[in-house]
SENU-665325 format. One line per 8 residues: number of its first residue (from 1); for each residue x, y, z of C-alpha. Coordinates in Angstrom, 1 decimal. Layout:
REM SENU-665325
NUM = X:Y:Z  ...
REM end
This chain:
REM SENU-665325
1 = 25.6:51.8:109.7  26.6:48.7:108.0  24.4:46.1:107.3  25.6:42.5:108.1  25.0:39.8:105.9  24.8:36.0:106.7  27.2:33.7:105.2  25.6:31.7:102.5
9 = 25.2:28.0:103.4  25.8:25.6:100.6  22.4:24.0:99.3  22.2:20.6:99.2  22.5:18.6:96.0  19.1:17.2:95.3  18.2:15.4:92.1  15.8:17.5:90.0
17 = 12.8:16.1:88.2  14.4:17.0:84.8  17.8:15.2:85.7  19.8:18.5:85.4  22.4:17.1:88.0  22.9:14.1:86.2  23.5:15.6:83.0  25.5:18.2:84.5
25 = 27.9:15.6:86.1  27.9:13.5:83.1  31.7:14.1:82.4  33.3:10.7:82.5  34.0:10.8:78.7  36.2:13.9:78.9  39.6:11.9:79.4  38.9:10.1:76.0
33 = 37.9:13.4:74.4  41.2:15.1:75.4  43.5:12.0:74.8  46.0:12.2:71.9  47.5:8.8:72.8  46.6:6.0:75.3  48.9:7.1:77.9  46.9:10.5:78.2
41 = 44.0:8.6:79.5  45.4:7.9:83.0  46.3:11.6:83.7  43.1:12.8:82.2  41.1:10.3:84.3  43.1:11.4:87.5  42.6:15.1:86.9  38.8:14.5:86.4
49 = 38.2:12.3:89.3  40.4:14.1:91.9  40.0:17.7:91.0  37.2:18.4:88.3  34.5:16.3:89.8  34.8:17.6:93.3  34.9:21.0:92.0  31.8:20.6:90.0
57 = 29.9:19.0:93.0  31.1:22.2:94.9  29.7:24.5:92.2  26.4:22.4:92.1  26.0:22.9:95.8  26.4:26.8:95.7  22.8:26.9:93.7  24.0:28.7:90.8
65 = 22.0:29.3:87.6  22.0:26.4:85.1  23.7:28.6:82.4  26.5:29.5:84.9  27.0:25.9:85.9  27.3:25.1:82.2  29.7:27.7:81.5  31.9:26.6:84.2
73 = 31.8:23.0:83.3  32.7:23.8:79.6  35.5:25.9:80.7  36.8:23.0:82.9  36.6:20.5:79.7  38.7:23.1:77.8  41.1:23.4:80.7  41.6:19.5:80.8
81 = 42.3:19.6:77.3  45.0:22.3:77.6  46.6:20.6:80.3  46.8:17.3:78.3  48.3:19.5:75.4  50.9:20.8:77.7  51.9:17.2:78.6  52.7:16.5:75.0
89 = 54.7:20.1:74.5  56.7:19.4:77.7  57.3:15.6:78.3  59.0:16.2:81.4  55.6:17.2:83.0  54.6:13.6:82.7  57.0:12.9:85.6  54.9:15.1:87.9
97 = 51.4:14.4:89.4  48.7:15.6:87.3  47.4:17.7:90.2  50.6:19.6:90.3  50.7:20.3:86.7  47.1:21.6:86.9  47.9:23.7:89.9  51.1:25.2:88.3
105 = 49.0:26.3:85.2  46.4:28.2:87.4  47.0:31.5:89.0  45.3:34.1:91.2  44.3:35.9:87.8  43.3:33.0:85.9  44.3:30.1:83.8  46.6:29.3:80.8
113 = 46.0:30.8:77.5  43.7:28.5:75.4  45.2:27.1:72.2  44.0:27.7:69.5  43.5:31.2:70.6  40.0:32.3:71.6  38.5:35.9:71.9  39.4:38.1:74.8
121 = 35.8:37.9:76.1  36.0:34.1:76.0  39.3:34.1:77.6  38.2:36.4:80.4  35.2:34.2:81.0  37.5:31.0:81.1  39.8:32.7:83.4  36.9:33.5:85.8
129 = 36.2:29.5:86.2  40.1:29.1:86.7  40.1:31.7:89.5  37.3:29.7:91.1  39.2:26.5:90.5  42.3:28.0:92.0  40.6:29.2:95.2  39.0:25.9:95.5
137 = 42.2:24.0:95.3  43.7:26.5:97.7  41.1:25.7:100.2  41.3:21.9:99.5  44.2:19.4:99.8  45.9:20.5:96.4  47.7:23.7:97.3  48.8:25.1:94.0
145 = 51.8:27.2:95.3
REM end
C-alpha cells in the first residue's frame, strides 16, 4: 500500500519578533553592489524587483530553515552579479529585457558558471538555487524557454 501525502500549503509570511523576514528581504542595495557603471542600475533594479523579490517571498512562504533561506538569498545575489557581468561581456544583451537575459542563463540543470571560479561544491549549491528559480520562473509569467 502506498501512503498518500497531503500537498504542502505555503505558510503565511508573518513578521517574527527578531525581524528575520525584514533582514532576509533587505536586498534593495544589490543593484548598487552589482553595477560597474551607472547604466547597470536599471537592469539590476528590474531583475531584483520583477524576479528576485517575488522569488524570495515565495521561498519565505515555504517555511524553510533560516540557513537554507540565507543560502538561496546569497546565491541570488551572486547570480545577479553574474548577469550584470554578462551584460558587459556581451553588449548586445543590453537590447533584450533583463528578465529574458536572466531566463536564458538558467537551465533545468542549474545556472551559469560563476566567475571567478568557485569550488565544485559551491557551484552545485548555487545550481540548486538556480534550479528552484528556473522552476519558479516556469510557473510564473517569465517562461525561460
